[in-house]
C-alpha positions as CSV (number, residue, x, y, z in Angstrom):
1,M,-4.8,16.2,-14.7
2,V,-3.5,13.9,-12.2
3,T,0.3,13.5,-12.0
4,E,1.0,12.0,-9.6
5,R,1.3,8.0,-9.0
6,Y,1.6,6.4,-5.6
7,R,2.2,2.4,-5.1
8,F,2.9,0.0,-2.8
9,E,4.5,-3.2,-3.0
10,C,3.5,-5.9,0.1
11,R,7.0,-7.3,1.1
12,D,4.6,-8.6,4.2
13,V,5.7,-12.3,3.6
14,A,8.1,-13.2,1.0
15,D,5.8,-15.1,-0.6
16,C,4.2,-12.1,-1.7
17,D,3.6,-10.4,-4.9
18,V,1.2,-7.5,-4.8
19,V,1.8,-4.3,-5.6
20,V,-1.3,-1.5,-6.5
21,Y,-0.5,1.8,-8.3
22,S,-3.4,4.6,-6.7
23,E,-3.4,8.1,-8.6
24,F,-4.5,9.5,-5.2
25,E,-2.5,8.9,-2.0
26,E,-5.6,9.0,0.1
27,S,-6.4,5.4,-1.2
28,I,-3.0,4.0,-2.0
29,Y,-3.0,4.3,1.8
30,E,-6.5,2.6,2.3
31,A,-5.6,-0.6,-0.3
32,A,-2.6,-1.4,1.3
33,R,-4.2,-1.5,5.0
34,S,-6.9,-3.3,3.3
35,H,-4.8,-6.1,1.7
36,L,-2.4,-6.4,4.9
37,Q,-5.6,-7.3,7.1
38,N,-7.5,-9.1,4.8
39,V,-4.4,-11.3,2.9
40,H,-2.1,-11.4,6.8
41,G,-4.0,-10.7,9.3
42,R,-2.1,-7.2,10.3
43,D,-3.9,-4.3,11.4
44,V,-1.5,-1.2,10.5
45,S,-1.5,2.3,11.3
46,D,-0.9,4.7,7.9
47,E,2.8,5.7,9.4
48,E,3.3,1.6,10.0
49,I,2.8,1.9,5.6
50,A,4.4,5.1,5.5
51,P,7.8,3.9,3.9
52,Y,6.2,1.1,2.0
53,I,4.3,4.3,-0.1
54,E,6.3,5.2,-3.0
55,E,5.1,8.3,-4.9
56,L,6.3,8.3,-8.8
């Protein structure tokens, strides 16, 4: 049973209201990178995303 959950809230642009939840830390980083690349055209590293990942 997974007890942790992770959340990424996009703050790349003012009108983006995407929030991603995951029970797995690895997949939250993957989802955040994918969103930033596909929607905002930004290639980012895990280190750049880390401050925006919140453990719930």
